[in-house]
DRENDO-1510 file (C-alpha; in Angstrom, 1 decimal, always signed):
<recs>
REC; n; res; u; v; w
REC; 1; MET; +0.0; -0.1; +0.1 .
REC; 2; LYS; +1.4; +3.4; -1.0 .
REC; 3; PRO; +1.5; +6.1; +1.6 .
REC; 4; PHE; +0.1; +8.5; -0.7 .
REC; 5; GLN; -1.2; +8.9; -4.3 .
REC; 6; ASP; -1.0; +12.0; -6.4 .
REC; 7; SER; -3.6; +12.6; -9.4 .
REC; 8; ARG; -4.4; +15.7; -11.4 .
REC; 9; THR; -7.7; +16.6; -12.4 .
REC; 10; ARG; -9.4; +19.4; -14.3 .
REC; 11; TRP; -11.7; +21.9; -12.5 .
REC; 12; GLY; -11.2; +25.4; -13.4 .
REC; 13; GLY; -7.6; +24.6; -14.2 .
REC; 14; LEU; -5.4; +21.9; -12.6 .
REC; 15; VAL; -6.2; +21.1; -9.0 .
REC; 16; LEU; -3.9; +18.9; -7.0 .
REC; 17; SER; -5.7; +15.9; -5.2 .
REC; 18; VAL; -4.1; +14.0; -2.5 .
REC; 19; ALA; -5.3; +10.6; -1.2 .
REC; 20; LEU; -3.4; +9.4; +1.7 .
REC; 21; VAL; -3.3; +6.5; +4.2 .
REC; 22; LEU; -1.1; +7.3; +7.2 .
REC; 23; PRO; +0.9; +4.5; +8.7 .
REC; 24; LEU; -0.8; +3.1; +11.9 .
REC; 25; ALA; -3.9; +5.2; +11.0 .
REC; 26; ALA; -6.3; +6.2; +13.8 .
REC; 27; HIS; -9.7; +4.9; +13.9 .
REC; 28; ALA; -12.5; +6.4; +15.8 .
REC; 29; LYS; -13.0; +5.0; +19.2 .
REC; 30; THR; -15.0; +1.8; +18.8 .
REC; 31; GLY; -18.6; +2.1; +20.4 .
REC; 32; ASP; -18.7; +6.0; +20.0 .
REC; 33; ARG; -21.6; +5.8; +17.8 .
REC; 34; ASN; -23.5; +3.5; +20.1 .
REC; 35; GLN; -23.5; +6.1; +22.7 .
REC; 36; PRO; -26.2; +8.7; +23.2 .
REC; 37; MET; -25.8; +12.1; +21.4 .
REC; 38; THR; -26.2; +15.2; +23.5 .
REC; 39; THR; -26.2; +18.8; +22.3 .
REC; 40; SER; -26.1; +22.1; +24.1 .
REC; 41; GLN; -26.9; +25.5; +22.3 .
REC; 42; ALA; -28.5; +28.8; +22.8 .
REC; 43; SER; -31.7; +28.0; +20.8 .
REC; 44; VAL; -33.2; +25.2; +18.8 .
REC; 45; ASN; -35.9; +25.2; +16.1 .
REC; 46; GLY; -37.1; +22.0; +14.6 .
REC; 47; PHE; -38.9; +18.7; +15.2 .
REC; 48; ASN; -37.8; +15.4; +16.8 .
REC; 49; ALA; -39.8; +13.3; +14.1 .
REC; 50; PRO; -38.7; +11.2; +11.0 .
REC; 51; ASN; -37.0; +12.9; +8.0 .
REC; 52; THR; -36.7; +16.3; +9.5 .
REC; 53; THR; -34.2; +18.8; +10.1 .
REC; 54; THR; -33.4; +20.7; +13.3 .
REC; 55; THR; -31.5; +23.9; +13.7 .
REC; 56; LEU; -29.2; +24.6; +16.6 .
REC; 57; THR; -27.8; +28.2; +17.0 .
REC; 58; GLY; -25.3; +29.9; +19.3 .
REC; 59; ASN; -22.2; +28.3; +20.9 .
REC; 60; VAL; -23.4; +24.8; +19.5 .
REC; 61; VAL; -21.7; +21.7; +21.3 .
REC; 62; ILE; -22.4; +18.1; +20.0 .
REC; 63; THR; -21.0; +15.2; +21.8 .
REC; 64; GLN; -21.3; +11.5; +21.2 .
REC; 65; GLY; -18.9; +9.3; +23.1 .
REC; 66; SER; -15.4; +10.7; +22.5 .
REC; 67; MET; -16.7; +12.7; +19.5 .
REC; 68; LYS; -17.1; +16.5; +20.3 .
REC; 69; ALA; -18.2; +19.1; +17.7 .
REC; 70; LYS; -18.3; +22.8; +18.2 .
REC; 71; GLY; -19.7; +25.7; +16.1 .
REC; 72; ASP; -22.0; +28.6; +15.6 .
REC; 73; ILE; -24.8; +27.0; +14.1 .
REC; 74; ALA; -25.6; +23.3; +13.4 .
REC; 75; GLN; -28.4; +21.4; +11.4 .
REC; 76; LEU; -29.2; +18.0; +12.4 .
REC; 77; TYR; -30.7; +15.7; +10.0 .
REC; 78; LEU; -33.1; +12.9; +11.3 .
REC; 79; ASP; -33.7; +9.9; +9.2 .
REC; 80; ALA; -36.8; +7.7; +8.8 .
REC; 81; ASP; -36.1; +6.3; +12.4 .
REC; 82; SER; -35.6; +9.7; +13.9 .
REC; 83; GLN; -31.8; +9.0; +14.2 .
REC; 84; VAL; -29.3; +11.6; +13.6 .
REC; 85; SER; -27.9; +10.8; +10.2 .
REC; 86; ARG; -26.1; +13.9; +9.5 .
REC; 87; ILE; -24.8; +17.0; +10.9 .
REC; 88; VAL; -23.7; +20.3; +9.1 .
REC; 89; MET; -22.0; +22.8; +11.3 .
REC; 90; LYS; -20.6; +26.2; +10.4 .
REC; 91; GLY; -18.3; +28.1; +12.7 .
REC; 92; ARG; -15.3; +30.4; +12.9 .
REC; 93; PRO; -14.1; +27.6; +12.6 .
REC; 94; ALA; -16.2; +24.7; +13.3 .
REC; 95; HIS; -14.3; +22.1; +15.1 .
REC; 96; ILE; -14.5; +18.4; +15.7 .
REC; 97; GLN; -12.4; +15.9; +17.7 .
REC; 98; GLN; -12.4; +12.2; +18.5 .
REC; 99; LEU; -10.2; +9.8; +20.1 .
REC; 100; ASP; -9.1; +6.7; +18.5 .
REC; 101; ASP; -9.0; +3.2; +20.5 .
REC; 102; ASN; -5.4; +4.0; +21.4 .
REC; 103; ASN; -6.6; +7.3; +22.9 .
REC; 104; HIS; -5.0; +9.4; +20.2 .
REC; 105; LEU; -6.7; +12.6; +19.4 .
REC; 106; MET; -8.0; +13.3; +15.8 .
REC; 107; THR; -8.9; +16.9; +15.3 .
REC; 108; GLY; -10.4; +18.9; +12.3 .
REC; 109; GLU; -11.2; +22.4; +11.7 .
REC; 110; ALA; -12.9; +24.4; +8.8 .
REC; 111; PRO; -15.6; +27.0; +8.5 .
REC; 112; THR; -18.0; +24.3; +7.4 .
REC; 113; LEU; -18.0; +20.6; +8.7 .
REC; 114; ASP; -20.4; +18.1; +7.1 .
REC; 115; TYR; -20.6; +15.0; +9.1 .
REC; 116; ASP; -22.2; +11.8; +8.1 .
REC; 117; ASN; -23.1; +10.2; +11.4 .
REC; 118; ILE; -24.0; +6.8; +9.7 .
REC; 119; HIS; -20.7; +6.2; +7.9 .
REC; 120; GLY; -18.3; +8.4; +10.1 .
REC; 121; ILE; -17.4; +10.7; +7.2 .
REC; 122; ALA; -16.4; +14.3; +7.9 .
REC; 123; VAL; -16.0; +16.8; +5.0 .
REC; 124; LEU; -14.3; +20.0; +6.1 .
REC; 125; GLN; -14.1; +23.0; +3.9 .
REC; 126; PRO; -12.7; +25.6; +3.0 .
REC; 127; SER; -9.5; +26.2; +4.5 .
REC; 128; ALA; -9.5; +22.7; +6.3 .
REC; 129; VAL; -7.1; +21.2; +8.6 .
REC; 130; VAL; -7.0; +17.6; +10.0 .
REC; 131; THR; -4.5; +16.6; +12.8 .
REC; 132; GLN; -3.8; +13.1; +13.9 .
REC; 133; GLU; -2.0; +13.1; +17.3 .
REC; 134; GLY; +1.3; +11.5; +16.8 .
REC; 135; MET; +1.0; +11.2; +12.9 .
REC; 136; GLY; +0.8; +14.5; +11.1 .
REC; 137; GLU; -1.4; +17.1; +9.8 .
REC; 138; ALA; -3.0; +18.0; +6.4 .
REC; 139; HIS; -4.2; +21.2; +5.0 .
REC; 140; ALA; -6.4; +21.8; +2.2 .
REC; 141; ASP; -9.3; +23.7; +0.5 .
REC; 142; LYS; -11.4; +20.5; +1.2 .
REC; 143; LEU; -10.5; +17.6; +3.3 .
REC; 144; THR; -12.7; +14.4; +3.6 .
REC; 145; TYR; -12.0; +12.2; +6.6 .
REC; 146; ASN; -13.2; +8.6; +7.3 .
REC; 147; THR; -13.3; +8.2; +11.0 .
REC; 148; GLN; -13.7; +4.4; +10.5 .
REC; 149; THR; -10.8; +3.9; +8.3 .
REC; 150; ALA; -8.6; +6.8; +8.9 .
REC; 151; TYR; -8.7; +7.4; +5.2 .
REC; 152; PHE; -8.9; +10.9; +3.9 .
REC; 153; THR; -8.3; +12.8; +0.8 .
REC; 154; GLY; -7.5; +16.7; +0.2 .
REC; 155; THR; -8.3; +18.9; -2.7 .
REC; 156; GLY; -7.0; +22.2; -3.5 .
REC; 157; ASN; -3.8; +23.9; -1.8 .
REC; 158; VAL; -2.9; +20.6; -0.3 .
REC; 159; SER; +0.0; +20.4; +2.4 .
REC; 160; MET; +1.1; +17.7; +4.6 .
REC; 161; THR; +3.3; +17.2; +7.6 .
REC; 162; TYR; +4.2; +13.8; +8.6 .
REC; 163; VAL; +5.6; +13.2; +12.1 .
REC; 164; PRO; +8.2; +10.7; +12.3 .
REC; 165; ARG; +8.3; +7.8; +14.8 .
REC; 166; GLN; +10.9; +8.5; +17.6 .
REC; 167; ARG; +13.5; +5.7; +17.0 .
REC; 168; GLN; +16.5; +4.9; +19.2 .
REC; 169; ALA; +19.7; +5.9; +17.5 .
REC; 170; ALA; +21.7; +3.3; +15.9 .
REC; 171; ASN; +24.9; +4.3; +17.7 .
REC; 172; ALA; +23.3; +5.1; +21.0 .
REC; 173; GLN; +25.1; +3.4; +24.0 .
REC; 174; PRO; +23.4; +0.9; +26.2 .
REC; 175; ALA; +22.5; +2.2; +29.6 .
REC; 176; PRO; +25.2; +1.3; +32.1 .
REC; 177; ALA; +24.5; -1.8; +34.3 .
REC; 178; PRO; +23.6; -1.0; +37.8 .
REC; 179; ALA; +26.2; -1.2; +40.4 .
REC; 180; SER; +26.2; -4.5; +42.3 .
REC; 181; THR; +25.6; -4.3; +46.1 .
REC; 182; ALA; +26.6; -7.9; +46.7 .
REC; 183; PRO; +29.9; -8.3; +48.6 .
REC; 184; GLN; +33.0; -9.1; +46.6 .
REC; 185; ASN; +35.5; -11.8; +47.4 .
</recs>
């Protein structure tokens, strides 16, 4: 598997598109989506009914397990079973964070965050940043991040930072043996 692939597409000129899989990729904490979702906000307008949209405004915070999203305004889309299937959040910037099973933090920020709560896919745009603790960071006009697989793509003005693993130097000297306290003959 290649660490990243580079392809060029036409869209108002050449746009650089990067698809990347980081080594030891971080997956969302198992079981987060089975936890209750809570919200806090200044006001709410909508229904708790199938196939409806509810708008949350003013210092919106949405939490489900280790996932936390913050923004100025959010729209919650309920599916036919009245379950939250999608969240569209706007902010200056909107922010999402979630732990993986190793308790490493993934964060994402952009003015608009579109989160598919069923499939665990977050689309951040424009001026998006996704950071995986201990692994690196990506900046792009648009980043799409799959919280289940840790696969993400970036389009437009993409820049990446890879954090190397800390390795013991090849010429490092072993630690000295502790002094013996046994009597010598």
